N, C-alpha and C positions, 0 to 999 in steps of 0.2 A: 067349421072355421078355427086357425092357426094365429095366436096370440100374441102379434106382432108387439107389446109393448111391454111381455113377460118379464120383470126384472130376476137375475138368477136365482136360487133360492139355494136356503145349506139342507140338504137332504139327510134323515137320518137312513145308518144303515140296517139296512133290513133283510131279511130274506130272500129269494125268488118264492114265485103267488106257490102253494101248496097247489098239490095234484087234488082237483076233480073228478064228480065221475062225468062230464059232458068231454067231448070231443075240441080244446082248443083252437078250430080253423085258425080261429083270429085274435090276434094280439088284443090288451087293451086298446078302447080308442085314447086318447090321450091328447089335449094341449102339445105345440111347440111352438117355438118361437120360428115364428116366418119373418128371418134374417135369414144373413151369410152367417160361417163361421167365426171370420175374422170380428164383427161388427159384437157379440161375444165376447170374444176378448175382450174389446173396447170398453165393454161394459166392465168385466172384470178389472181390467186396468185402473179406471176411475174409479172403482172399491177400495182397489186395493193395489197403490200408486209402488211403494214400501216393501210389498212382501217378495221374494227370490221366486224369478218365473224358471230361472235356468243355471245348472249347476252344472261345467264341464271337467272334471280335475279342480283346478284351485281356481278358475275364475268365477266368477256369479252374474248374475245378470237381474234387476229389478223387473215390475212387470215395465212402468213408468222408461228404463231402459230397454226394453224390446219391442213398446210399442215405436216411442220415436227412430230407433234404429230403424227398425220392418217402415218406421212412414217415410224416412227419408228415403230407402230403396225404394218402395212405390212411388211417389216423385218422378223417379229416375223412368222408374219403368213408366210409367204414365205418360211421359214426355215423348216417348221411345215410341208409342205406340199402341200399348199395353189398356187394349181394354178387355169387356164381356166379352167371352169364350177364346179371347187369344190365348193359345196352346207356349207356356213356356218352360224349357228344360229346365232342370237341377240335376245336378250332379256334384255332389258334395260331400265330404266326410262327416262323422256327426260328431260337429260343433256348433260353437254359438251363432255360426253363422247359416246354417242350416236352415234353424227355426227362423231365424231372417227373413230370410229368403222365403218359406213358404208362407208365412202373412204376411210379405209390399206383394209378391204375386197376388194373393187377395183384392190388397188391398186397391190395388192399383185396377182391379176390375175381372182379370186374364184366372187364369190353371195353371195348375203346375202337370208337369211330366219326366215323372223318377227316372231317371240316367243311372244307376249304379254305379259309380268306377269303375266296381269288381270284374265288370260283365267284360267279355269281349267285343273288342273294336269294332267286328260284324255285327254283330246285333246290335250297340249301339246307335251305327249309321244306319241300319234301319228305321230302327225307335225315331230315332231326328229325321228321317222323307217321308216315314207314311206316316207322323205328324205332319210333318208340315213344319216345320219348327226353325224360326226367326229367332232369337234370341237366345241363347244360353247361361246358365249362371254356373261359372266354375270356379275353380281354386288355381292356386300355383301346380300343385300336386293329381289336381286330374283333367287340368285343360289340355295334357296330348293326345285322351283318350280322341277328342275329336280337334282333329290337328289336319286333319284333310274339311272343315267340315264349313260348309258354306255359309253356316249359321253366324250373326254376330257373336262372338264372345266375349261374354260380362265376368271378366276375374275378381271374382270380391275384395279377395285381400288386394291384388296391384291397386287394381280401379277404384277401391273405398276412399283416396281423396277426393272424385268427382262427385260422389254422393253426398258424401257430409257436410257440404254445402245449402243441401238441398233442406228444407224444412219440416218439422219435429210433429208437425197437427197431422188429426185426421183427417184424410181424406175425403171429399164426399165421397160418399156408396154410387159405383153403377151399374155394377151388378146385383142382380133379382135372385134368391132363390133357384130358378127353374136354371137356374147358368151353370157354366160348368166348373164345377170345383177341383176336380183331379181330374186323371188320366191313368191306370195303371195296366200295363200291358203282361199278358199272361200268355203259354203254351197254348200256341193254335193245333188242332187236330190235322192241318193241309201242311204242318210244314214250314208257316210263318207263325211270330206272335202277332194276338191280338190287342188292341187297347178297350179296355171299358171306361165307360163312359161314365164318372158316377157327379150325378147334380148337389148343390148345397142342399137340399131340400131334402135330398134322402142322409145325407152327411151329418144334419141337423138333428135329423130323428132320433138318429143314431146316438150321440152324444149328447142329447138328451138324459136318454131313454137311460144309457151309460155309467153317467153322472151320477144318477139314483141307484137301480138297481147295483151301483158297484161301491156304492158310499164313496166315490173319488176325493168327494170335498176332506174328508179327513185320514190323517197320515204324514206319513212322512214320501218325500219325492219319490214320484213314479221313474225309474228306468227306462228308457229309450235305449238297448239295445241291439235291436233289427235293422235293414235297410228299410230307406221309406219307396222302393221298387216290392216289397212287401206288404201288403196294409194290417196285418198285423202291428205295424208301428200305428195308426191311427190310432185303433186303444190304447198303446203307451202312450200320446204324447199329447192330443188333443181337449181328453175329459179334464186330467190333469191341468190344463193350461184353463179351460174355462173354468176350472169350478173354485180357482185360485192356490191351486197347490204347482210345486216343482216337480219341473224334470228334471233328470238326471241323464247325462249323453252319456253313453256307453259306448269307448275306442270298440272298434272290432279286433275279434280274433276267430283263429277258427275250430279252438275248443273250450270255447262261454269261460275260460280264465276270466277277464275281465269283468263282466257279472257277477262270474262268484263272488270276487275280491269287493264287487261295488254293495253286494249283500249283503255280504260278512262287515262290512263296514259300518251301514248301516242300518237299521231296523224297524221298524212296524212301517215297512212301504207302504203309503195307499192301496196299490192294486200292482202284478204281476204278469205281463203277460206276457202268455210263451208257447211253444210247442210242444205235443205231449214230448217228444223224444229231446229236449233240450230237457224238461223238467224229470225227464229221467233220469236226463245227467248229472243234473245236482241231483238229485238224492245219491247217487253214486260219489263224489263229491262233498260233502258237507255229514257231517255229526248232528247226531239229536239235536246236542245243545243249538247248534249255529244256527238248525231248520227253525227252532222253536218262535214262534213271534215273527220273524223275517220279515213277514207279508199281512194282511189283511186278507187280500187276494189274491187267488193262485185266475187267472182267465187263460183256463186252457182251448186255444182253435188253432187248425191248418191241418189237422188231421184227424182221425177215428184215434178216439182213445179207450185202450184200454184201463180193463180198472188194478191191472198188478201194477201199471206204476203210480198209481197214489195211496201203497201202503204203505213208503216210508213216509210218507205228509200225513195222511191218517191217522200215524203214530206217533210222531218225531213232532206236530205241530196240530195237535186238532181242533181248537179255534181256528183252523187259517180254513178260509170258504174256500171253497173248490170247485168249480164253474166248468164247466162244459159247454165250449161258442162254439157255434155252425153259422158258416153261412159265408158262400161263392164271393168271388171280389163284385160280381157282378148284381148284389144283392147290399153292397155296404157292412163289409167285414162281417157282421155276425144277427143274423135274423132268429135265432133259436137259439136258447140256453138252453142244462138243466144244473142245476147245484150238487150236489152230492150230499147226500144227506149217511147217519151214522149206521139208518140200519142197512144202506144198500152194499152191494156182494162187491165181493173183492174178487170176483172175474167177469170175467166176458167183457165187452163194450161196454161203455157209459154211454148211457142214450142221449138225445141229440133236444131233448126235453119239449120245452113249447115255447110260440112266436113270440117276441118280443113287440113294445107298443107300434100300433096304426102295421102292423103284417100280417098277412093272411099264407098260413099253407097249404097245400093243399097236396094230396095223396092219389093221386088216378091211372084209372087203366087204359088202357088203349085208346080206347074211346075216348078218352080226355071223362070221365065219368069220375066223381069222387067216390073212393071203396071202404067199405066196412073195414071197423078195429080187427083189426090183426090182419089184413090182409094186404099182401107188399103194392106197389104198383108207384110209379115215378112221382119225385119228388117239386113241385113246379112253387113256387113264391111272385106271390101279390104285396101291393101296400107303398108304404111311401120312399121305402130302399129302392126299389128298380130305378138298375140306369137307363139311361136315354137309351145306350143302343151301345156296337162296335164301332168304334173310329173309321170310315171307311171303309163298310161293312155291311155295305146293306141289306143284302141276301142273306150273310149270318145273322145279322140282327132280323131279319125275319119271320130264321129259322126258330131261333131261341127267346125272344122278344114278341108274345102274342096278346093277344085282347084277354082280357081277363073274362070270363064270359059270367062268373061267383061276386064278383063289385056293380054294387051298385052306381060307384062313382063313376062321372064320363070320361071315358080315356083309358080309362086302367088296364094296365098289363100285367102280366106275370109272363116270370122266367122261367123256363125249361132247363131243369139244372142236368139231368144225365144223372143222377143219385137214384136208388131204389131205396124205398122208405115205409115203414108202417106205424099207423097207430098202436099204442095201444089201450086195454079197457080202460086204464084209467086215464087215460087222455095223455100217455107221453110217448113222442116221438123216437122214434130208434133207427140209425141209419144200416143199411145193408148190405148196400155196396155201389157198385156203375152199375149202369148199361151200356156202355163204351167202354174206352180202355185209356181212359182219362185214373191218373192214380196220383199218390203224395207219398214222395219221400223226403223224410224226415219238416214236414210242415210244407214244401213246395210241390206246388201245382204240374204236377208234366202231364203232358197228350203222349203216348206212346209214337203217334202219325210224327211227330214233329222229328224225335229223335231218329224215328227211320228214316224220315226226309235228306236229313244228315250225313246218317252214317253213310245212302246211298248215292250221294257226291259221291266218297268215295271212288277214284275209274277199277278198284279191283271189285269192287261189291257186285254182287249183278243181284243177291237176292239177299233180301233181311230182313227179320220179326224182333221185336223189341219188347220184354218182359219185364216185370216187376217181380222179383221170386226175394222169401223170408228164409235162406235156408239157415238162417239164425235166427230164434225166436225176437221179434220186436226192432229186428235190422232188416228192414227192408230194401234191396239191389234192385241195378240195373241187368241185365243180362242182355246181350246184344245176339244174336244166333243168324249166322254170315253160311250163302253159299258166293264163293268166290269166281272170276272169271278164269281161275288157273290154282296156279299153287299159293297157298294160301303164309309159306314162309314171310314174315317181314312184315306183312300186312297192319298184323294190330300197333306195333308201334305208330307206325306213318297214320294210320287211320285215329288215335289217339290224337297225337298229336295237332293233325288237323279239327278234331272234335274241339279241342280244347282252344282254339285258336278263332272258334266259331260259335258255341254256344256253351250257357254257365258253369262250373265242375258240377253240380247238382244235376247235369242233366246229361251226363258225360257217364255211358252206364262201367261200372265196373267188373265186371267180368264180359271176354267176348267169347263165345263159342264157335267155331266151322264147322261147317257140315258139309256133306258130297251133298245130301239134297236137306230140304225140311217138311217137316213131317203136315200130308196132308189128310182132313176128313171126306171122308165119300162125299159129299158137294162141293170138294174143288179148294176149300178153307185150311188157311193153316190152324192145324193141330197144337196149339198151343199147350195143352194138358200131357202133351206127349213129346215137347224137347226135354230134351237132358239136363240133368242139374251140371253146371261147369265144374267141369277134373279140373283135380289142384294144378299147378302148372309143373310142367316137366323143368328138370331145370337147366339153366339157361347155359347153351351151347354144349348138352352134358353135363355140365358140369357145378359138383351143392358149391353152394357161397362161403364165405373167405368160412374157417371153424373157428370156434370160441377158444381165447388163449387161456382164461384165468375163469374159476369156478362161476364166480356174478356173469361173461356172459354168457356160459355155455344158460345157467336159469333162465334170464333173461332171452336170452335164442328162441330157446323153448315156450313161453311162453306169449312171444311173437308169431311164433308159429301155431299155436296151438289158436290165439286168436284169429288170424289170418285162416287157418288149416291150409297152413303150408309144407312143405316138407323143403322145398330148393332154398331157405333164408342162410344168409350168412352174416356174421356180425354188423359186415358194413352194408346193407341193407337198410333202404329208406320205408317205417312205416308207411307213410301215405305216398311213394310214390308203387306200392303192392296193394292195394287196395284197402287199406286202412280211411278211416272217414273220424266225428266228433264222439260218434255212440263206440263202437269198437276201439277207440283212444280211450272212452273212459272203461270201459268194460278191462284193456289190456294192464289200466293202473291199479285198478282194483287186485284184478288177480296178481300184479306183481306187489303187491301191497302184502299179502297176505302168506306169496312163497318166501318172499326176502325180509319181513317183517319192519321194514323202514317206510317211511310216512312220505312219500311220491307224490309232490302237486301235478296236475294234470298237465301244469305249461313245461316242466320238464321234457315230459315227450315232441311236443310243441320245436323244446330248442335244442333236442340230441332229439332225432326220431330214429336213432339206428341201436341197434340191440349191444354194441361197442361205445354209445355215448353216453345210452342209461346208464350202464355195469360204471362206468363211470362216478357218476354220480352217485349211483346207491353205497359206492365202495368207500366215498368222498365224506357220506350222511353218518355211516358207519362207524368209518373211523373216527369221524367227531362225537358220537357219544358213548361210544365202548373205551369202558372204566380200562386205565394203562397202569400194571404192575410195576414199580420200582425195581432197577438192580437188586437194590440191600431186602426185598421180599416186602415192603412197606408198599399198602393200596393207596393207587394217589387217587383222589376225586373223582369222579367224573368229566370229561375236558367236555369245554360249554364256551360256544361262542357267540 
């Protein structure tokens, strides 16, 4: 039985469970509140009304202010028909209005569908239509993405006066723990995204566990730096608000500089949820002194975690807890965790660990029988966190959400992950890869079949196969191998433009390789292992780029070419238009610092992404910090500005 009236407790921050001899196919059975998430927030508001709940730049909202604004919007939404299992689209920047809207949709009884405003219009339109969304919460800056939508558009900035007159009191709950909380769309193997339906019961179980496991009650504000379309954000946002801690909304930027600045500005963060790729980026941009005591816990998720990624943090901030959290969107963010210990190896993949509370993990063979410790099998997940299924996809739901034959709970189901895993002898679970063609690129889950489907739409493409490559250790990228209907000249530019208009940037291949035919295995399938590595691009129109004009431009151009593995670049070529991304950007800046001896912030590359632009900045910094001799031979003091 779940404890409906259980009050929010103050938990101590303790390490996760130590290893035992038995295989822990089930996490500990614990009680958790039989209510919806917003009701737990309302309890926290009653206890700490004047505590700061939201930080956004210079703006602050207390728990009382956040709750009252969410109530006003919720009354407005309920009057317009929002109720249990109603779907409301939310497309907003990371501003206080975003948090107000998320809570308001729940208070009205509905569920939200996050619509990242950076996604192409085509993808957003599909999600709105597929979910049957009739009401969208947007702002002036995001509303243009839905100009052709038939849904009712509510602009929270312009339309707020209509809501400001609504009541500020809590609404009578109408949703139950079995009603939908949110739907997050993930990449689909058939070429279209699919929406995973998460209910309040599973979300509350995860959040209630996370508050205790991560010590979310203590420390300073939790940074919220990722899109609500990425369920990593669930860990950043909700445990803090249910435990009385503030959330710090960080503006979006491609290089993570706003997050770095925020982490430098405030120490002792309660927790920071982050992907391995971005954790490595932080390590390349911070000194050991800056890193020490930055956060109490790094919760690391989204993709496989190499132990090498943690070296900087284990050395610079040994008291910071490092937790590897595994879990598909379909089972609420995280269902399995491993806390890194001092004695753990500094090499190889970090295990994914043990199941969280009220969660069952099964490693099964092809007959769906549990395998012994050490044997590889497919991972299935059961317990409180299993989603309702996929929206409007009954066949796919039936394929992936199965009856749980190992549970005694009536109607229990388990989710077929497609992940390969094995139990170690000490009862710790290891992730071994995929049974299909799903990959993770910088934390984003991508079905290669969906990317292939979009590439195949181009009129010049006859055949295509997309794979993930790791030609530079630690940097995975997508490569598309294409057979065209004729001459391939000029196809790449048009294809790249079409893809950017249809799918998120992280799904667009970094390399396009044109072949006369795709290599095949003896049974007629594409031989992915035989696909060649992308070659270095030839110079455009047979010409090299603009040559460097100064020693600094020559140095920067050489580093550009080394990092991008190119030979044809000139000083006016854009780093990001030639295959660069956030991780390779951090590597480039690190190399430039070593080569030039200049402390160059990563943001400079995003401001000036060409060798010529960066060279100007480097020369300016060098001039500021170089002692200048007087004409009389007397040395002047070092110039400082």
